C-alpha positions in Angstrom: 145.6 116.0 153.0 149.4 116.4 152.8 149.4 119.1 155.5 147.3 116.9 157.7 149.7 114.0 157.2 152.6 116.2 158.1 151.0 117.4 161.3 150.1 113.8 162.3 153.7 112.8 161.7 155.2 115.7 163.6 152.9 115.3 166.6 153.9 111.7 166.9 157.4 112.8 167.9 158.5 113.9 171.4 159.1 117.5 170.4 156.9 120.5 170.3 155.9 121.7 166.8 156.5 125.4 166.3 155.7 125.7 162.7 156.0 124.3 159.1 157.9 126.4 156.5 158.7 125.9 152.9 162.4 125.2 152.4 163.2 128.1 150.1 161.6 130.6 152.6 164.4 130.1 155.1 167.4 130.7 152.8 169.7 133.5 154.2 169.3 136.8 152.3 171.1 139.4 154.4 172.1 142.1 151.8 171.4 139.9 148.7 168.6 140.5 146.2 168.3 136.7 145.7 169.7 133.7 147.5 169.9 130.3 145.9 170.8 126.8 147.2 171.8 124.1 144.6 171.3 120.5 145.8 169.9 117.2 144.5 169.3 118.4 140.9 167.1 121.3 142.2 167.7 124.9 142.9 165.8 126.7 145.8 165.7 130.5 145.3 164.5 133.2 147.7 164.1 136.9 146.9 164.1 139.9 149.1 160.6 140.9 148.0 159.2 137.6 149.4 159.2 135.5 146.2 160.6 132.0 146.2 161.1 129.3 143.6 162.0 125.7 143.2 163.5 125.0 139.7 165.5 122.2 138.0 169.3 122.7 138.4 169.9 122.4 134.6 168.1 125.7 134.1 170.0 127.6 136.8 171.8 130.1 134.6 168.8 130.8 132.3 166.4 131.2 135.2 168.6 133.7 137.1 169.3 135.6 133.9 165.6 136.0 133.5 165.3 137.3 137.1 167.8 140.0 136.5 166.8 140.9 133.0 165.1 144.2 134.1 167.6 145.2 136.7 169.5 148.5 136.8 172.8 147.9 134.8 174.6 150.5 137.0 173.7 148.6 140.2 173.7 144.8 139.4 171.8 142.8 142.1 173.7 140.6 144.5 173.0 136.9 144.0 174.3 134.6 146.7 174.8 131.0 145.4 175.3 128.2 148.0 176.5 124.9 146.7 178.9 122.1 147.6 182.3 121.5 145.9 180.7 118.5 144.1 177.9 120.6 142.8 180.3 123.4 141.7 182.3 120.8 139.7 179.1 119.5 138.2 177.7 122.9 137.3 180.9 124.5 135.8 179.2 125.6 132.6 176.2 127.2 134.3 178.5 128.9 136.8 180.8 130.2 134.1 177.8 131.7 132.2 176.6 133.5 135.4 180.0 134.8 136.3 180.3 136.4 132.8 177.0 138.2 133.1 177.7 141.9 133.8 174.2 142.4 135.2 174.8 140.1 138.2 177.0 140.5 141.2 177.4 136.7 141.8 178.7 135.6 145.2 179.5 131.9 145.2 179.6 130.5 148.8 180.9 126.9 149.5 178.3 124.8 151.3 180.1 122.9 154.1 177.0 121.5 155.7 174.5 119.2 154.2 171.3 120.6 152.7 169.0 119.9 155.7 171.5 121.1 158.4 172.1 124.2 156.3 168.4 125.0 156.1 167.9 124.4 159.8 170.9 126.7 160.6 169.6 129.4 158.3 166.1 129.2 159.9 167.7 129.5 163.4 169.4 132.7 162.5 166.8 134.1 160.1 166.4 137.8 160.7 162.7 137.8 159.8 160.2 135.0 160.7 159.2 133.3 157.4 155.6 132.4 156.6 154.3 129.7 158.9 152.1 127.3 156.9 150.3 126.3 160.1 147.4 128.7 159.7 143.6 128.5 159.8 142.4 125.0 160.5 146.1 123.9 160.8 147.0 126.6 163.3 148.8 125.1 166.4 146.4 124.9 169.2 145.2 122.4 171.9 144.2 118.9 170.8 140.6 117.9 170.9 139.4 120.1 168.1 136.6 119.0 165.7 137.8 116.3 163.2 136.0 118.3 160.5 139.1 120.7 160.5 140.9 118.3 158.1 138.1 118.6 155.6 138.0 122.4 155.9 141.7 122.5 155.4 141.4 121.2 151.9 140.5 124.8 150.8 143.6 126.2 152.5 145.9 123.6 150.9 144.2 124.2 147.5 144.9 128.0 147.9 148.6 127.4 148.8 148.9 125.0 145.9 147.5 127.6 143.5 149.9 130.2 144.7 152.9 127.8 144.3 151.6 126.8 140.8 151.3 130.4 139.7 154.9 131.0 140.9 156.1 128.1 138.8 154.1 129.2 135.8 155.5 132.7 136.0 159.0 131.3 136.1 158.3 129.0 133.2 156.8 131.9 131.2 159.9 134.1 131.9 162.1 131.3 130.6 160.1 130.7 127.4 159.8 134.5 126.8 163.6 134.8 126.9 163.9 131.8 124.4 161.4 133.4 122.1 163.3 136.7 122.1 166.5 134.9 121.2 164.8 133.2 118.2 163.3 136.5 117.1 166.8 138.1 117.2 168.2 135.3 115.1 165.4 135.6 112.6 165.9 139.3 112.3 169.7 138.9 111.8 169.1 136.4 109.0 166.5 138.7 107.3 168.9 141.7 107.5 171.7 139.6 106.1 169.5 138.7 103.1 168.0 142.2 102.7 170.6 144.6 104.1 169.0 147.6 102.4 165.7 147.2 104.4 166.4 149.3 107.5 162.8 149.7 108.6 162.3 146.1 109.6 162.2 145.0 113.3 161.0 142.0 115.2 157.5 143.5 115.4 157.0 143.7 111.6 159.4 141.0 110.5 156.7 138.4 109.7 154.6 140.9 107.7 157.7 142.1 105.7 158.8 138.6 104.9 155.3 137.6 103.8 155.1 140.6 101.5 158.4 139.7 99.9 157.2 136.1 99.4 153.9 137.2 97.8 155.9 139.5 95.5 158.2 136.7 94.5 155.4 134.3 93.9 153.9 136.7 91.4 157.2 136.8 89.5 156.8 134.0 86.9 159.7 131.5 87.2 160.3 132.5 90.8 156.9 131.1 91.7 158.0 127.7 90.5 161.2 128.0 92.5 159.3 128.8 95.7 157.0 125.9 95.1 159.9 123.5 94.8 161.6 125.0 97.8 158.4 124.7 99.8 158.1 121.0 99.0 161.8 120.4 99.8 161.4 122.2 103.1 158.4 120.1 104.0 160.3 116.8 103.3 163.2 118.0 105.3 161.0 118.7 108.3 159.5 115.2 108.0 162.9 113.6 108.7 163.3 111.9 112.1 166.4 113.9 112.8 166.5 116.9 110.3 169.5 118.4 112.1 171.7 115.6 110.7 171.2 117.1 107.2 172.9 120.3 106.0 172.2 122.3 102.8 175.5 123.4 101.3 173.8 125.2 98.3 170.5 125.6 96.5 170.3 126.7 92.8 167.4 127.1 90.5 167.4 127.1 86.6 164.4 129.0 85.3 165.2 127.7 81.7 165.2 124.0 82.8 162.7 124.5 85.6 164.9 122.6 88.0 166.1 123.2 91.5 169.5 121.7 92.5 170.3 121.1 96.1 173.8 120.1 97.4 173.3 118.4 100.7 175.5 116.8 103.4 174.2 114.2 105.8 175.3 111.4 108.2 174.1 108.7 105.8 172.9 108.2 102.2 169.6 106.9 103.5 168.6 110.3 104.9 169.3 112.0 101.5 167.3 109.2 99.8 164.3 109.8 102.1 164.1 113.4 100.9 164.3 112.2 97.3 161.6 109.5 97.9 159.3 112.0 99.7 159.6 114.5 96.8 158.7 111.8 94.2 155.8 110.6 96.3 154.4 114.2 96.4 154.2 114.2 92.6 157.5 115.9 91.7 160.5 114.4 89.9 163.6 114.1 92.0 166.9 112.2 91.5 170.2 111.9 93.3 173.5 112.4 91.7 177.2 113.1 92.6 177.0 111.0 95.7 180.3 111.0 97.7 180.7 108.8 100.8 183.4 110.3 103.1 184.6 109.1 106.5 181.9 110.8 108.7 179.3 112.0 106.2 177.8 111.6 102.7 177.5 114.4 100.2 175.0 114.3 97.4 173.0 116.4 94.9 169.3 116.2 94.5 167.7 117.7 91.3 164.0 118.5 91.6 161.6 119.5 88.8 157.8 119.7 88.3 156.9 122.3 91.0 154.0 124.0 89.5 151.8 123.9 92.6 
């Protein structure tokens, strides 16, 4: 339906329609592996293998990093980035991150024209004709064809939409895969900091190794009670509306008294008190002491006991 509307609009003009092209297809590549245009909070990207993307501008550096993640480090791919002076000022952080990446040969090119004139100029001097979307029932031919062509065109548009959606899903998957790998690396670094003698652990067996250590600890008498208290405290922490506003300075456990003492720091006393209230409501005994209100935060100590389950 959208393609039919486009053709009806174009044919109402006093110009001959030669074709309809996706904007990213006509970006100039020349000797670059990828070419990108930053404009209006979006980034159009075209690749020398025929791939093209349309992604949000705030994910520029992460997305391009994912594109070059499997490139040859001895021959970094050329990435040409077209953007105006205003966009360059707005995207300073992303551009600095890309410039420091040794796996990219970044060439930043000032955009003197507006977005539409630049795309038109690029199409005019495009060395290879991009894919013309006027195909099948939408192929350019004499008027007077059967009106049923608009209905048959639905299948063509659906196919094009599927290809575009798969491209976006692939890009999104690459982005989240990179984020997951970063979290795995952080978890592994934390594990190795706690258990430096365990040199056999890696991201593939980290979960199993940690589960085994927790099972061994839970079978260790007093440690089982400590882990139960810690589990309850962690649950109440995750129930907070903004848990990142609370920081644990230290956690200590007394096996003789059966108590866990947590020194916390938060932006207000009420957040600390919500953790205490949640622990009491779960059947434990929790109390706050040593509260100190400072200029930008509150420090306090929560003592918890009764963690037999």
